[in-house]
ZAMARGU-4260 file (C-alpha; in steps of 0.2 Angstrom, whole numbers, plus 5000, padded with zeros to 4 digits):
<rodrens>
0) 5010/5025/4832 | 4999/5031/4817 | 4988/5018/4808 | 4983/5020/4790 | 4968/5008/4786
5) 4957/5008/4771 | 4939/5007/4775 | 4933/5009/4757 | 4926/4991/4756 | 4917/4993/4773
10) 4910/5009/4768 | 4903/5002/4751 | 4895/4988/4761 | 4886/5001/4772 | 4881/5011/4757
15) 4872/4996/4749 | 4862/4993/4765 | 4856/5011/4765 | 4867/5016/4779 | 4878/5032/4781
20) 4896/5033/4787 | 4900/5042/4803 | 4915/5048/4812 | 4923/5039/4826 | 4939/5041/4836
25) 4950/5028/4844 | 4955/5033/4862 | 4971/5025/4869 | 4973/5025/4888 | 4989/5014/4887
30) 5003/5020/4898 | 5019/5011/4895 | 5027/5003/4910 | 5045/5007/4916 | 5057/4993/4912
35) 5060/4991/4931 | 5041/4987/4934 | 5041/4974/4921 | 5057/4966/4929 | 5049/4967/4946
40) 5033/4958/4940 | 5043/4943/4935 | 5056/4944/4949 | 5075/4945/4948 | 5090/4942/4959
45) 5099/4956/4967 | 5113/4959/4980 | 5105/4961/4997 | 5114/4977/5000 | 5104/4985/4985
50) 5088/4982/4995 | 5083/4997/5006 | 5074/4997/5022 | 5072/5016/5026 | 5054/5014/5032
55) 5056/4997/5039 | 5048/4990/5023 | 5058/4982/5009 | 5061/4993/4994 | 5070/4993/4978
60) 5073/5009/4967 | 5058/5017/4977 | 5046/5003/4974 | 5039/4992/4988 | 5045/4974/4986
65) 5046/4957/4994 | 5061/4946/4994 | 5065/4928/4995 | 5079/4915/4991 | 5075/4905/4976
70) 5087/4891/4979 | 5079/4876/4987 | 5094/4864/4985 | 5095/4856/5002 | 5089/4838/5002
75) 5072/4836/4995 | 5067/4854/4999 | 5062/4858/4981 | 5049/4844/4980 | 5043/4847/4997
80) 5040/4866/4994 | 5031/4863/4977 | 5020/4851/4986 | 5017/4862/5001 | 5023/4880/5002
85) 5025/4879/5021 | 5040/4868/5018 | 5049/4882/5007 | 5059/4897/5011 | 5049/4911/5019
90) 5048/4927/5010 | 5052/4944/5018 | 5043/4961/5017 | 5052/4970/5031 | 5068/4972/5040
95) 5065/4958/5053 | 5075/4950/5067 | 5078/4935/5055 | 5087/4946/5042 | 5097/4954/5056
100) 5102/4937/5062 | 5108/4932/5045 | 5117/4949/5043 | 5127/4945/5059 | 5131/4927/5053
105) 5136/4934/5036 | 5124/4923/5027 | 5115/4936/5016 | 5113/4927/5000 | 5107/4934/4983
110) 5088/4937/4985 | 5075/4938/4972 | 5065/4954/4973 | 5048/4955/4966 | 5031/4964/4968
115) 5020/4950/4962 | 5004/4949/4972 | 4998/4931/4969 | 5011/4924/4982 | 5016/4910/4970
120) 5035/4911/4967 | 5048/4902/4955 | 5060/4891/4965 | 5074/4880/4960 | 5087/4868/4964
125) 5105/4869/4957 | 5113/4856/4946 | 5124/4842/4954 | 5134/4828/4947 | 5119/4817/4948
130) 5105/4829/4942 | 5102/4844/4932 | 5095/4861/4938 | 5076/4859/4942 | 5063/4872/4944
135) 5045/4874/4950 | 5033/4885/4958 | 5027/4886/4976 | 5015/4896/4986 | 5027/4902/4999
140) 5023/4909/5016 | 5026/4926/5023 | 5040/4927/5037 | 5031/4929/5054 | 5046/4939/5060
145) 5042/4952/5047 | 5024/4954/5053 | 5030/4956/5070 | 5043/4969/5065 | 5029/4980/5058
150) 5015/4974/5069 | 5004/4971/5053 | 4986/4971/5058 | 4991/4969/5076 | 5001/4953/5073
155) 5011/4956/5089 | 4995/4953/5099 | 4990/4937/5091 | 4995/4922/5102 | 5007/4909/5095
160) 4999/4894/5089 | 4984/4890/5077 | 4978/4908/5076 | 4995/4914/5070 | 4996/4900/5058
165) 4979/4904/5051 | 4984/4923/5049 | 4999/4918/5039 | 4990/4905/5029 | 4977/4918/5023
170) 4989/4933/5022 | 4985/4943/5006 | 4999/4952/4997 | 4988/4964/4988 | 4980/4970/5005
175) 4997/4972/5012 | 5005/4982/4998 | 4990/4993/4998 | 4991/4997/5017 | 5008/5004/5014
180) 5005/5012/4997 | 5008/5030/5003 | 5025/5026/5009 | 5031/5023/4991 | 5030/5034/4975
185) 5026/5019/4963 | 5013/5006/4966 | 5014/4988/4960 | 5006/4985/4942 | 4995/4972/4950
190) 4986/4984/4961 | 4985/4996/4946 | 4977/4982/4936 | 4964/4979/4949 | 4957/4996/4948
195) 4952/4994/4929 | 4935/4988/4934 | 4920/4991/4923 | 4909/5006/4927 | 4894/5011/4917
200) 4897/5022/4902 | 4889/5037/4910 | 4899/5034/4927 | 4908/5051/4926 | 4892/5061/4924
205) 4883/5050/4938 | 4898/5052/4950 | 4898/5071/4947 | 4880/5073/4951 | 4882/5063/4967
210) 4896/5074/4973 | 4886/5090/4968 | 4871/5083/4977 | 4881/5082/4993 | 4890/5099/4990
215) 4907/5090/4989 | 4907/5085/5007 | 4914/5068/5012 | 4899/5058/5020 | 4911/5049/5033
220) 4923/5062/5040 | 4914/5077/5035 | 4928/5086/5026 | 4923/5099/5014 | 4932/5097/4997
225) 4926/5111/4987 | 4943/5118/4987 | 4951/5102/4981 | 4937/5092/4972 | 4948/5079/4964
230) 4950/5071/4981 | 4932/5067/4983 | 4926/5050/4976 | 4910/5042/4974 | 4908/5025/4983
235) 4897/5010/4978 | 4891/5004/4995 | 4887/4986/4989 | 4903/4985/4979 | 4893/4983/4963
240) 4901/4995/4950 | 4886/4995/4939 | 4873/4998/4952 | 4871/5017/4951 | 4855/5018/4961
245) 4854/5033/4973 | 4854/5022/4989 | 4870/5014/4983 | 4880/5030/4980 | 4889/5041/4992
250) 4903/5053/4991 | 4919/5050/5001 | 4936/5058/5002 | 4950/5047/4995 | 4956/5043/5012
255) 4939/5037/5019 | 4936/5028/5002 | 4951/5017/5003 | 4947/5012/5021 | 4930/5004/5016
260) 4929/4985/5016 | 4935/4977/5000 | 4943/4993/4994 | 4961/4988/4996 | 4964/4991/4977
265) 4963/5010/4979 | 4980/5019/4979 | 4981/5036/4988 | 4997/5045/4987 | 5003/5052/5004
270) 5003/5070/4997 | 4984/5068/4995 | 4982/5061/5012 | 4991/5076/5019 | 4980/5088/5009
275) 4964/5080/5016 | 4971/5080/5034 | 4976/5098/5031 | 4958/5102/5027 | 4951/5092/5041
280) 4963/5102/5053 | 4957/5119/5046 | 4939/5113/5047 | 4941/5107/5065 | 4937/5089/5060
285) 4953/5081/5067 | 4945/5077/5084 | 4949/5062/5094 | 4936/5055/5106 | 4942/5037/5106
290) 4955/5026/5097 | 4942/5022/5083 | 4944/5041/5078 | 4963/5039/5077 | 4961/5024/5065
295) 4948/5033/5055 | 4959/5048/5052 | 4977/5040/5051 | 4986/5033/5036 | 4984/5014/5036
300) 5003/5012/5036 | 5003/5018/5054 | 4990/5006/5061 | 5003/4995/5068 | 5010/5009/5078
305) 4993/5014/5084 | 4989/4997/5089 | 5004/4996/5100 | 5000/5013/5107 | 4982/5008/5111
310) 4987/4991/5119 | 5000/4999/5130 | 4987/5013/5136 | 4998/5027/5130 | 4990/5045/5126
315) 4981/5046/5110 | 4990/5057/5097 | 4985/5071/5086 | 4983/5065/5067 | 4991/5075/5053
320) 4998/5089/5064 | 5007/5103/5055 | 5023/5108/5063 | 5028/5127/5062 | 5044/5136/5065
325) 5047/5152/5075 | 5041/5162/5060 | 5024/5152/5060 | 5028/5144/5044 | 5023/5126/5041
330) 5039/5116/5039 | 5033/5098/5042 | 5018/5087/5044 | 5018/5072/5056 | 5006/5058/5054
335) 5005/5055/5073 | 5010/5069/5086 | 5010/5074/5104 | 5012/5093/5104 | 5015/5095/5122
340) 5029/5082/5122 | 5035/5088/5105 | 5036/5069/5100 | 5029/5063/5083 | 5029/5049/5070
345) 5032/5053/5052 | 5028/5043/5036 | 5042/5051/5025 | 5060/5055/5030 | 5060/5074/5024
350) 5045/5077/5037 | 5055/5069/5051 | 5071/5079/5047 | 5062/5096/5046 | 5052/5093/5062
355) 5068/5088/5071 | 5077/5104/5066 | 5064/5114/5076 | 5065/5104/5092 | 5054/5088/5089
360) 5059/5070/5092 | 5052/5061/5077 | 5051/5042/5074 | 5049/5034/5058 | 5036/5020/5058
365) 5051/5007/5058 | 5059/5015/5073 | 5042/5019/5082 | 5040/5000/5083 | 5058/4994/5085
370) 5061/5007/5098 | 5044/5007/5106 | 5051/5007/5124 | 5060/5023/5120 | 5044/5031/5112
375) 5034/5024/5127 | 5045/5033/5140 | 5044/5049/5131 | 5025/5049/5131 | 5022/5044/5149
</rodrens>
């Protein structure tokens, strides 16, 4: 939109004070949000069949979502849930055993889908002869069956009781959505907004000088990014974005950067993770001496699978393995792979299908966990 503004009065005042007028431009960084993203921010009801679980995580039109039942009409459930979210309906983030149980019983109601990150949801009670429709807000809790289904942060290994209850009570949706961000094409606007932190005015120049100083090499995994410099970022060690002292700045590849403490707001597309892993492979950096190396190299969305592999003492996988056909052409990249067994785990469906066509048995994150006994047998 073009703005026509007359600054003649301002210019006259500047002239009286002995000043001179200068030139300036207004930069507009605004990016319009798609209607679906606006809707998801507020939340809206959908038929359960419209929610997809291809990766095991809930999605709607290619976007990661959570779902919950808004209606709290039973007894005094609305008042109780407003007072204490533990009394309300749990919200779901994955295709869990509870949803499967409801499927079998034919009790799949209309769910509200949203990608709100604050954990506070609108709930209601329908009208009856004696009372009108009522609404309120509640800090609902995550479904524990969902956390089990994806083994989020090793949830399967947490004993039932106070420790699990504490985990659920402190569950952070922003951290959760970021963990699986590479599984989806679009990220929630809340995470995008978190990235709009204030840097110093000369940050671009400062950042570039740091990268040049270290010759565009990640100071954690050691990958040389001279051939793809945009994948190198400058990290503030103490988290203070205005502290640009030499001791506080270090270059990290995008994958290592997002794995730093308190950096859950960083979104890294899976294609970029694949590019970094490809370079690590070329440069002989995808080495694995222990399970810590696997965690450092792998996509965070695979940590639940890795935790299960480690706890069951299974062989360590290669990370970011490129699968080739008989013509030695790369046809797929698997996030976790056991080349001698021709078994792998893929983030995206296309990679899984392509590897399957050349003789690999490939699991999605979802099936690696739900069919872990099968995966385990193939690796022993």
